C-alpha positions in Angstrom: -169.9 -17.0 -103.2 -169.2 -20.6 -102.0 -165.9 -22.3 -102.6 -165.0 -25.9 -101.6 -161.4 -26.9 -100.9 -160.1 -30.2 -99.5 -157.9 -30.6 -96.5 -157.3 -33.7 -94.4 -157.6 -34.6 -90.7 -155.3 -37.1 -89.0 -157.1 -39.4 -86.7 -154.7 -41.8 -84.9 -152.5 -43.0 -87.8 -155.0 -42.5 -90.6 -156.1 -39.5 -92.7 -159.6 -38.4 -93.3 -160.5 -35.9 -96.1 -162.2 -32.7 -94.8 -164.1 -30.3 -97.0 -163.3 -26.7 -96.3 -166.5 -24.9 -97.4 -165.9 -21.2 -97.5 -168.9 -18.8 -98.0 -168.2 -15.2 -98.8 -170.9 -12.6 -98.4 -169.9 -9.2 -99.9 -173.2 -7.6 -98.9 -172.8 -8.1 -95.2 -172.8 -5.0 -93.1 -170.3 -6.0 -90.4 -167.1 -7.8 -91.2 -166.7 -11.3 -89.6 -164.8 -14.5 -90.0 -166.4 -17.6 -88.4 -164.9 -21.1 -88.4 -167.3 -24.0 -87.6 -167.1 -27.8 -87.6 -165.5 -28.7 -84.2 -162.3 -26.7 -84.6 -159.8 -26.5 -81.7 -158.0 -23.3 -80.7 -155.2 -23.7 -83.2 -157.8 -24.0 -86.0 -159.8 -21.0 -84.8 -156.7 -18.9 -84.7 -156.0 -19.7 -88.3 -158.3 -16.8 -89.4 -155.7 -14.3 -88.1 -152.9 -16.2 -89.8 -154.9 -16.5 -93.1 -155.9 -12.8 -93.1 -152.3 -11.6 -92.5 -150.8 -14.1 -95.0 -153.2 -13.1 -97.8 -152.5 -9.4 -97.3 -148.7 -9.8 -97.0 -148.7 -11.9 -100.2 -150.0 -8.9 -102.2 -153.5 -10.4 -102.5 -156.9 -8.9 -101.5 -158.8 -9.7 -98.3 -162.2 -8.0 -98.6 -163.2 -7.0 -95.1 -166.7 -8.6 -95.3 -168.4 -11.7 -93.9 -166.8 -15.2 -94.1 -168.1 -18.5 -92.8 -165.8 -21.5 -93.1 -167.3 -24.9 -92.4 -165.0 -27.9 -91.9 -167.0 -30.9 -93.0 -167.8 -33.5 -91.6 -168.8 -31.3 -88.7 -168.7 -34.2 -86.1 -165.0 -34.9 -86.7 -162.7 -33.0 -84.4 -160.2 -30.8 -86.1 -156.8 -30.1 -84.5 -153.7 -28.1 -85.4 -152.6 -25.6 -88.0 -152.7 -27.9 -91.0 -155.9 -26.4 -92.3 -154.4 -22.9 -92.8 -153.5 -23.4 -96.5 -156.9 -24.9 -97.4 -158.7 -22.1 -95.6 -156.6 -19.4 -97.4 -157.2 -21.1 -100.8 -160.9 -21.3 -100.0 -161.0 -17.5 -99.2 -159.1 -16.7 -102.4 -161.4 -19.0 -104.5 -164.5 -17.5 -102.9 -163.3 -14.0 -103.8 -162.3 -14.9 -107.4 -158.6 -14.6 -106.8 -157.8 -18.2 -107.8 -159.5 -20.4 -110.4 -161.8 -23.1 -109.0 -161.1 -25.9 -111.5 -157.5 -26.9 -110.4 -158.5 -26.4 -106.7 -161.3 -29.0 -106.9 -159.1 -32.0 -107.7 -156.4 -31.4 -105.1 -155.8 -31.5 -101.3 -154.1 -28.6 -99.5 -152.2 -29.1 -96.2 -149.9 -26.7 -94.5 -149.4 -24.0 -91.9 -149.2 -20.4 -92.9 -146.8 -17.8 -91.5 -147.9 -14.2 -91.4 -145.6 -13.4 -94.4 -147.4 -16.0 -96.5 -144.8 -18.7 -96.4 -146.0 -22.3 -96.0 -144.6 -24.3 -93.0 -144.2 -27.9 -92.0 -147.0 -29.8 -90.3 -147.0 -33.3 -88.8 -148.8 -36.3 -90.2 -148.2 -35.6 -93.9 -147.7 -39.2 -94.9 -151.1 -40.5 -93.8 -152.6 -37.4 -95.4 -151.0 -38.3 -98.7 -152.3 -41.9 -98.4 -155.8 -40.7 -97.7 -155.7 -38.3 -100.7 -154.6 -41.0 -103.0 -157.2 -43.5 -101.8 -159.9 -40.9 -102.3 -158.8 -40.4 -105.9 -157.3 -36.9 -105.8 -154.7 -36.1 -108.4 -152.5 -33.6 -106.5 -151.6 -32.7 -102.9 -150.1 -29.3 -102.1 -147.8 -29.3 -99.1 -144.9 -27.3 -97.6 -141.7 -27.7 -99.5 -140.2 -29.3 -96.3 -142.9 -31.9 -96.3 -142.7 -32.9 -100.0 -140.1 -35.7 -99.6 -142.3 -37.3 -97.0 -145.5 -37.0 -99.0 -143.8 -38.3 -102.2 -143.3 -41.7 -100.6 -146.9 -42.4 -101.6 -147.1 -43.5 -105.2 -149.9 -42.5 -107.5 -150.4 -38.8 -106.6 -148.5 -35.7 -107.6 -146.9 -33.8 -104.7 -146.6 -30.1 -105.3 -144.0 -28.4 -102.9 -145.2 -24.9 -102.0 -142.9 -22.2 -100.6 -145.5 -19.5 -100.2 -149.1 -18.5 -100.8 -148.1 -16.1 -103.6 -146.2 -18.8 -105.4 -149.2 -21.1 -105.1 -151.5 -18.5 -106.7 -149.1 -18.0 -109.6 -149.0 -21.8 -110.1 -152.8 -22.1 -110.1 -153.1 -19.5 -112.8 -150.4 -21.1 -114.8 -148.1 -18.2 -114.6 -145.2 -20.0 -113.0 -145.7 -23.8 -112.7 -144.4 -25.7 -109.7 -142.9 -29.0 -110.8 -144.2 -32.1 -108.8 -141.6 -33.3 -106.3 -139.6 -36.2 -107.7 -139.0 -38.9 -105.1 -135.9 -41.1 -105.2 -137.9 -44.0 -103.9 -135.6 -46.7 -105.5 -132.5 -45.7 -103.6 -134.6 -45.2 -100.4 -135.7 -48.8 -100.6 -132.1 -50.2 -100.4 -131.6 -52.3 -97.2 -130.2 -50.3 -94.3 -128.7 -51.3 -91.0 -128.3 -49.3 -87.8 -124.7 -47.9 -88.1 -124.8 -46.7 -84.5 -125.5 -50.2 -83.0 -122.8 -51.8 -81.0 -121.1 -54.7 -82.8 -121.3 -58.1 -81.0 -117.7 -58.7 -81.8 -116.7 -55.8 -79.5 -118.5 -57.3 -76.5 -116.2 -59.5 -74.4 -117.5 -62.7 -73.1 -121.3 -63.3 -72.5 -121.5 -65.8 -75.3 -124.6 -67.5 -73.9 -126.3 -64.1 -73.7 -125.4 -63.3 -77.3 -127.0 -66.7 -78.2 -130.2 -65.8 -76.4 -130.4 -62.5 -78.1 -129.8 -64.2 -81.5 -132.8 -66.5 -80.7 -134.8 -63.5 -79.7 -134.0 -61.7 -82.9 -134.7 -64.8 -84.9 -138.3 -65.0 -83.9 -139.0 -61.5 -82.4 -139.2 -62.9 -78.8 -139.2 -60.9 -75.6 -136.1 -61.1 -73.2 -135.4 -60.4 -69.6 -131.7 -59.9 -68.6 -130.8 -60.1 -65.0 -127.3 -59.5 -63.6 -125.1 -57.3 -61.4 -124.2 -53.7 -62.3 -121.6 -53.4 -65.0 -122.1 -56.9 -66.4 -123.1 -55.5 -69.9 -126.9 -55.7 -69.9 -127.4 -52.3 -71.5 -124.5 -52.8 -73.9 -125.9 -56.1 -75.1 -129.4 -54.6 -75.5 -128.1 -51.7 -77.5 -126.2 -54.2 -79.8 -129.5 -56.0 -80.6 -130.7 -53.7 -83.4 -127.4 -54.5 -85.3 -128.4 -58.2 -85.7 -132.0 -57.6 -86.7 -132.9 -58.0 -90.4 -133.4 -54.7 -92.3 -136.9 -53.3 -92.6 -138.8 -54.3 -95.7 -140.3 -51.4 -97.7 -143.8 -52.2 -96.4 -142.5 -52.2 -92.8 -140.5 -49.0 -93.4 -143.6 -47.1 -94.6 -145.5 -48.4 -91.6 -142.9 -47.1 -89.2 -142.5 -43.9 -91.1 -146.3 -43.2 -90.8 -146.0 -43.5 -87.1 -143.1 -41.2 -86.8 -144.8 -38.7 -89.2 -147.8 -38.5 -87.0 -145.5 -38.1 -83.9 -143.6 -35.4 -85.8 -140.3 -37.2 -85.2 -139.0 -37.6 -88.7 -135.7 -36.0 -89.5 -136.0 -33.5 -92.3 -133.2 -35.1 -94.4 -134.4 -38.7 -94.1 -138.2 -38.8 -94.8 -138.2 -42.6 -94.8 -137.3 -44.6 -91.7 -135.0 -47.3 -92.9 -133.5 -48.7 -89.6 -135.5 -50.6 -87.0 -136.5 -48.3 -84.0 -134.8 -48.6 -80.7 -136.6 -46.9 -77.9 -135.3 -46.7 -74.3 -137.7 -44.7 -72.1 -136.7 -43.5 -68.6 -138.3 -45.3 -65.7 -140.2 -42.2 -64.7 -142.4 -42.4 -67.8 -146.2 -42.2 -67.4 -148.8 -44.7 -68.7 -149.7 -42.3 -71.5 -146.1 -41.8 -72.4 -145.6 -45.6 -72.6 -148.7 -46.8 -74.4 -150.0 -43.5 -75.8 -152.9 -41.2 -74.9 -153.6 -37.6 -74.1 -156.6 -35.4 -75.0 -155.6 -35.9 -78.6 -154.4 -39.5 -78.5 -150.8 -39.7 -79.6 -148.5 -42.8 -80.2 -146.6 -43.9 -77.1 -143.2 -45.6 -76.8 -144.7 -49.0 -77.5 -145.9 -47.7 -80.9 -142.8 -45.8 -81.6 -140.9 -49.1 -81.1 -143.2 -50.9 -83.6 -141.1 -53.3 -85.7 -138.1 -52.5 -83.5 -136.9 -52.8 -79.9 -138.3 -51.4 -76.7 -135.7 -51.5 -74.0 -136.7 -51.0 -70.4 -133.5 -50.6 -68.3 -133.8 -51.1 -64.6 -137.3 -52.4 -65.3 -138.2 -52.9 -61.6 -137.8 -49.1 -61.1 -140.8 -48.5 -63.4 -144.1 -48.0 -61.7 -146.0 -51.3 -61.4 -149.1 -49.7 -62.9 -147.1 -48.6 -65.9 -145.6 -52.1 -66.4 -149.0 -53.8 -66.1 -150.4 -51.8 -69.1 -147.7 -53.5 -71.2 -149.5 -56.8 -70.9 -152.1 -56.2 -73.6 -149.7 -54.8 -76.2 -147.3 -57.7 -75.6 -150.1 -60.2 -76.2 -152.1 -58.5 -78.9 -149.4 -56.5 -80.7 -151.7 -53.5 -80.7 -152.7 -50.9 -78.1 -156.2 -49.5 -77.9 -156.9 -46.0 -76.5 -160.5 -45.4 -75.6 -162.0 -41.9 -75.2 -165.6 -40.7 -74.8 -165.7 -39.8 -78.6 -164.4 -43.2 -79.7 -161.4 -45.5 -79.7 -158.1 -45.5 -81.5 -155.9 -48.5 -82.2 -152.1 -48.1 -82.6 -149.8 -50.9 -83.8 -147.3 -52.2 -81.1 -145.4 -55.2 -82.5 -142.1 -54.8 -80.8 -139.3 -56.9 -79.3 -139.2 -56.2 -75.6 -135.9 -56.3 -73.7 -136.0 -55.9 -69.9 -132.8 -55.4 -67.9 -132.7 -55.6 -64.1 -130.4 -56.2 -61.1 -131.2 -59.3 -59.1 -131.6 -57.3 -55.9 -131.5 -53.7 -54.6 -127.7 -53.7 -54.0 -127.3 -55.6 -57.3 -125.0 -58.4 -56.2 -127.3 -61.3 -55.3 -125.6 -64.4 -56.7 -122.5 -62.5 -57.7 -119.3 -64.6 -57.6 -117.0 -62.0 -56.2 -119.0 -59.4 -54.3 -121.3 -60.3 -51.4 -125.0 -59.2 -51.4 -126.0 -57.0 -48.5 -129.8 -57.5 -48.9 -132.0 -59.5 -46.7 -134.0 -62.4 -48.2 -137.3 -60.6 -47.7 -136.0 -57.5 -49.4 -134.8 -59.6 -52.4 -138.2 -61.2 -52.6 -140.1 -57.9 -52.6 -137.7 -56.4 -55.1 -138.0 -59.3 -57.6 -141.8 -59.4 -56.9 -142.2 -56.0 -58.6 -142.5 -57.9 -61.8 -145.8 -59.8 -61.6 -146.2 -63.4 -62.5 -148.5 -62.6 -65.5 -145.8 -60.2 -66.8 -143.0 -62.8 -66.4 -145.2 -65.3 -68.2 -145.2 -63.0 -71.3 -141.4 -63.0 -71.4 -140.0 -65.8 -73.6 -136.3 -65.7 -72.6 -135.0 -65.2 -69.0 -131.2 -64.9 -69.2 -128.7 -64.5 -66.4 -125.9 -62.0 -67.2 -122.9 -62.8 -64.9 -119.9 -60.6 -64.3 -117.3 -60.8 -67.1 -114.0 -62.3 -65.9 -111.0 -60.1 -66.0 -109.0 -62.4 -68.4 -111.8 -62.2 -71.0 -112.2 -58.5 -70.5 -108.5 -57.8 -71.2 -108.2 -60.5 -74.0 -107.6 -59.5 -77.6 -109.9 -62.1 -79.1 -112.9 -60.7 -80.8 -116.3 -62.5 -80.9 -118.5 -63.2 -83.8 -119.4 -60.0 -85.6 -123.0 -58.8 -85.8 -123.0 -59.1 -89.6 -122.4 -62.9 -89.4 -125.1 -63.3 -86.8 -127.5 -61.1 -88.8 -127.0 -63.3 -91.9 -128.2 -66.4 -89.9 -131.2 -64.5 -88.6 -132.1 -63.3 -92.0 -132.1 -66.9 -93.3 -134.3 -67.9 -90.3 -136.7 -65.1 -91.0 -136.9 -66.1 -94.7 -138.0 -69.5 -93.6 -140.7 -67.9 -91.4 -141.8 -65.7 -94.3 -142.2 -68.7 -96.6 -144.0 -70.6 -93.8 -146.5 -67.8 -93.1 -147.1 -66.8 -96.7 -150.7 -65.8 -97.2 -151.4 -65.4 -93.5 -151.9 -61.7 -92.9 -150.5 -60.3 -89.6 -147.8 -63.1 -89.2 -144.3 -61.7 -89.6 -142.3 -63.8 -87.1 -142.6 -66.9 -84.9 -143.6 -64.8 -81.9 -146.8 -63.7 -83.7 -148.2 -67.2 -83.9 -151.4 -68.0 -82.2 -152.5 -71.4 -80.8 -153.7 -72.7 -84.2 -150.5 -71.7 -85.9 -148.4 -73.3 -83.1 -150.2 -76.6 -83.7 -149.7 -76.4 -87.4 -146.1 -75.0 -87.7 -144.4 -76.5 -84.6 -144.1 -80.3 -85.3 -142.2 -82.2 -82.6 -140.2 -85.4 -82.8 -141.4 -88.0 -80.2 -138.3 -87.4 -78.1 -138.9 -83.7 -78.1 -142.5 -84.1 -77.1 -141.5 -86.4 -74.2 -139.0 -83.8 -73.0 -141.6 -81.0 -73.2 -144.2 -83.1 -71.3 -141.7 -83.7 -68.5 -140.7 -80.0 -68.4 -144.2 -78.7 -68.2 -145.1 -81.1 -65.3 -141.9 -80.5 -63.3 -141.8 -76.7 -63.8 -145.6 -76.3 -63.5 -145.7 -74.1 -66.5 -148.9 -72.2 -67.4 -150.7 -72.8 -70.7 -149.2 -69.5 -71.9 -145.7 -70.6 -70.9 -146.2 -74.0 -72.6 -147.1 -72.3 -75.9 -144.2 -69.8 -75.5 -141.8 -72.7 -75.1 -143.1 -74.2 -78.4 -142.9 -70.8 -80.1 -139.3 -70.3 -78.8 -138.3 -73.8 -80.0 -139.4 -72.8 -83.5 -136.7 -70.1 -84.2 -134.1 -72.3 -82.6 -134.9 -74.9 -85.1 -135.0 -72.3 -87.9 -131.6 -71.1 -87.0 -130.4 -74.7 -87.4 -132.3 -75.0 -90.7 -134.5 -77.7 -89.3 -138.2 -78.1 -90.3 -139.0 -80.3 -87.3 -138.4 -79.3 -83.7 -136.0 -81.8 -82.2 -135.1 -82.6 -78.5 -132.1 -80.2 -78.5 -134.3 -77.3 -79.6 -136.8 -77.9 -76.9 -134.1 -78.4 -74.3 -132.6 -75.0 -75.2 -136.0 -73.3 -75.1 -136.9 -74.8 -71.7 -133.7 -73.5 -70.1 -134.8 -69.9 -70.8 -137.9 -70.5 -68.6 -135.9 -71.7 -65.6 -135.1 -68.3 -64.2 -138.7 -67.2 -63.7 -139.4 -70.4 -61.7 -136.5 -70.1 -59.3 
């Protein structure tokens, strides 16, 4: 007898429905259990888990011949998520569950030997794929139900065990669909762990630069001696970013679902990611990769902040692979069987010392490095990489009087309110233009359309480009940086003071 049950494969960040075709031959002489359709080792091993789970659930597993085909056969199948569908296929082929309710549902979950259903990664894209393909129900582990229920338009059935599922399919003990508290989950949320700008002494010009960066999602390089506060300021940045919209939250949650990094008690990511990888990270760890391509740090920081502390200590090859994600806001991973594209629209913050000893240009402590050593050290960041950084900010030592003073700075909440108003102006400006969320996302045509200059501002920009010998990319980045400065001042036209402030952030990479 043939039974067809639906499961789902996760390819990159997307789900693809898979037919689990189970053929049971009761007349076969020798017992066998074959799984075909490009399964990996974890999928092949599911036959042992399925056999034990069915027997330990009080059900029958006739010791005959089974052939399970995972269709389409040219799509690679990975992981234990097919266990539940294969078990249901075996039960349906042996007349132990009714076929009618099985045909309109998708089954995803790993089986324990005792028949309990366990968590698997990537449930959110699976639920999306099931809904788009018109299925009415999706059966998942109870631990995965809050995550799957974020998708509207499909009933999510939380399953504790295989025996419970069989009783539900026969109508003996119904399992109620999981009720998602989506409305409360959509309330704006801020990073409670972020450092408040009011608690950071001094560094007002650096705070201003980070406000501009957050206002338009622009990349920043911070350079200064050890202990000046570069890391502290960077970790305060998420506290002034506007909250994720519901669409952005679902986008980020899908990434973390595939990476299996969602906390069990918070299925929806509501705060902007902040990722700070160590300088020993590999290329695959940073941009993604592996035999089964997985999201890297640039994708995990999508819609958030990627912080590279001591950036010159990173391998130069690793840093150079950042150039494409910074420019295109995506990362493409190519393999012999095809290519996968992951989103990578992040705010990059680089922190570095000005020299190996860290005190080049410091007002109180002399530098012990030779000029050649300083040049080689700073040269670890290539010119093309520096051209992709919008703000280059010097972070000097904090004076003792400021450090010990009781005066608090402007709180993050006040700064965030200004940034939210600036982002609202950008949202209205880019309405109807897909893919544009902030000023940093603008291309050349958008820059020409949305960055009008006063005559005085254009004259200053012309002089700056000629004297600083800025590249075409740097010229466009100055214009893009002038736009959020004007937005923070609630100005529709870019004036001379906005260009002047934007140009000063290009001086450090031309010293």
